[in-house]
C-alpha positions, 0 to 999 in steps of 0.5 A: 699803465700804473700798477696799484701801489697796494698790489705792488706792495703785496706782490713785492712781499710775496716775491720776497717770501718765495724768491728762493724757494724750491731749490734744495731737495724741494724744500723752501730755504727759510733763511734765504727768504728771510735774508732776502726780505730784509735787504734790498738792492740799494744801488739798483733802486737808487740808480733808477730813481733818476730825476722826474722818475719813480724808482722801480720795485726793489730787487732783492740782494743775494743772500749769503751762503745758502743760495744754490743759484748764486755764483760760487754755489751754482752747480751748473746746468741742468739745474737740479735745484730747479726740479719741479719749477716752471717759468712762463715766457712770452715771445713777441719775437725770437725762437718760434716753433717750426711749422713742421710742429703744432706746438712748442712741446713738439719742437726739438729746440724748445724741448731740448732747451728745457732739458738742458736747463732743468726747468719747464717753460710755459712758452707763450706767443700770439696765436698764428694769424693774429696781430702779434703787436696787438696781442702784446699791447693788450697783455701789457694793458691788462697787467696779466704778464708772464714772468719773462717777456722777450720783446722787440723795441723794449728800449723804447719802453724800458724806463716806463716799465721800470717806473710803472713797476712792470719789470725789475732793474737787474743791475746788481744781480748780474754778477751773482746770477748771470755771470756769463752775460755780465762778462759779455757786456762788460767786455764790450763798451758798446754792448753795455752802452746800448742796453742801459736806460739813460739813467744807467739801469740794466734791466734785461738780456739782449740778443747780440751777435758774436761779431758786428759783421753778422749784422751786415747780410745784404749788399751789392752783387755783379756778374763777373762774366759780364765784366769780363765780356765788356773788358771791365774790372770790379767797380769800386767808386760810384764813377766806376759803377756808372761806367760799367753799367753803361757798358753793359747797356751799350754792348748789349750783354744783359737786359737790365744792367741794374735791377733791385727790389724797391727804393730801399735797395738803392739806398743800401747800395748807392747812398754811401758815395753821397754821404748819407743813408735813408732815415736818421743817422748821426754825423761825426759830432753825434748830431742827428741828420735826416738823410732825405734832407741832405745835399747828398740825397739831391745828387743821389736822386739826380744819378738815379733819375738819369739811370732810370731815364736812360734804361740802366735801372730796371723800369720795374724797380719800384714794383719788383719783389723777391720772386720777381728778382729771382725770376730775372736772375734765373733768366740771366736778365740782370747785370747787378743787384742788391741781395742777401748772403742767404739768397745768393747762396740759394741761387747757386744750385738752380743756376747750375742746374739751368746751365747759366753762364752767370758768375755772381761776384759780391762787391764792397759798397761803393765809395766816392774815392778809392780808400774812403770808409764805408759809413752807410751800408746795411748794418746793425747796432750791437743791440737791436733793442730786443731783450728778455726782461723779468717782470714783477710777476716772476716768482723766482728771480734767480732762477729766471736769471740763470735761465736767461744767462744760459744762452751766453755761456759756452755750453748754451751758445753752442746749444742755441746756435747748433742744437744737439750734436747727437742725432741733430744737425751739427758737428764739431770739427777741429774746434769749430762747430758747423752744420752737417752736410746731411742737414745742408742738403736736406730736401726742406733746406738748411734754413728749415733745419736751423729753425727746427733744431736751434734757436737762432733762425732769427734772434734769441736771448743768446749770442749768435756765433760766427761759426753758425752763419759761416757754415750756413752760408759757406761759399759765395754767401760767406764770401759776400758777407766778408766783402760787404763788411770790408771797410765798414765804419758803423759809427754813423748809425743812429744809436738805440736811444730811449725816447721818453713818452713825452718825446714820443708823443711830440714827434711820432705823428710828424716823423711818420708823416715825414717818412711817408712823404719822403718815400713817395717823393723819392719814387717821383724824383727817380721816375721823373714824375717830379723834377729834381728842380723842385728839390728845394720845395720838397725841403720846405715841405719837410720843414713845414711838417716839423722836421726841425723839431724832430731833429732837435728832439732826436739830438736830445735823445742821442746826447743822453745815449752817449752820456750814459 
């Protein structure tokens, strides 16, 4: 993956000459180019040159007094100084155009974004029906990069990409060309920590949520009408849940007291009382733990096996999918389940039209004892490892940084989250943005409208606003989100570490084998195909597959993360 040293030097020279061109009346700023070529971002380069690594290509410092993109002289959006400019941008994830259109050129969001920026963007992504990961890997291997790449999991590759001179370190340039993003990450230590390399280098523009609660969008639901029928209140502890579900069964008020979609749903609802979650997490001392190797997991399996054997848990839980759960919900066959805020919102109108008596109630994640914190729930880190990076193919770094900074400005956040106000799907009422009733009642659904007119249907190089999620899911959906977040403490989530290539090579096969084996055994334990008495043998098998080595290496990664 190494770029030829001669090619890199030629490329750097060309970049220095063209970096600030084409911004004042369409003419190049010769003084700016000369000044940039004569200076380098010494701190950025020095920081990146950690022990055992190669410094990335030096990023030019900002010239003084003549740069229209620099803070202090930047005139705002749309960028008049960028007239005639085009940037190529590859999306591995993020704002694709909606299926109602045939290209980015027809997409209201993408066309509008270019108008707001004053820049033409050559949007690229893997063709529909192809393997996006394979296309991305081929692009990286060929070296034929776009000027900007928006990539999932970039934290895993960032140091290699810097060392191999594929992307630029940007640490010193944010205050000059991306002040909105710079302020955002410096105002929140967790955001700053999660977007650096282990050597302390900042290199991209990450997708963030305005509030961490937006990363919790799934959780437990129960039918309040059935609670009333059996004389129970909403369960809080795992013992409460056990009592309520058995009452649903004994009083024959519903076919399936508990039904979920797959084993991971059981993880998201019921592991917290037992002090673990599936996969890897960190304890209070930042030591790595594999959830499926804990004593809490053993106790969890005992309860799930009992529920399965006694008919409390839907016998089809392992093969259920989303449509199957929906069918059972609409048939009033489920007493409790795990769902998302968007899904439960979508249930309300059909249930009403069916004349269903069901009153679905969101519940906090269960705990062992009332008042305990909720460490283990469906939640996400401040950074998901998705960032837009500027490659060494970029002909105008300041322009690229201003394009990427837009989604973190006051104006840009509104456009990314709500699109155009006039003729669009949103409106501002009493200082808060929301989607219009017309958009929410559109025959195609509010989700389709959001994907057509905004860039936040999934993620993007921007800040996801609370107002958008609240408006999309108002009513029971937003009530659910607030309820699930109640009592949450996400300090045990495994952090977005940066593995080295050697570490990845050392544990990838073992980690994959461990995950596959643990998943298979979970179903066998729950469904009685394997006795819980064999749990110690299962643990020995995990260790034989290299679990101790995996944990040791992950401990090293976590230690580097918290030392950033």
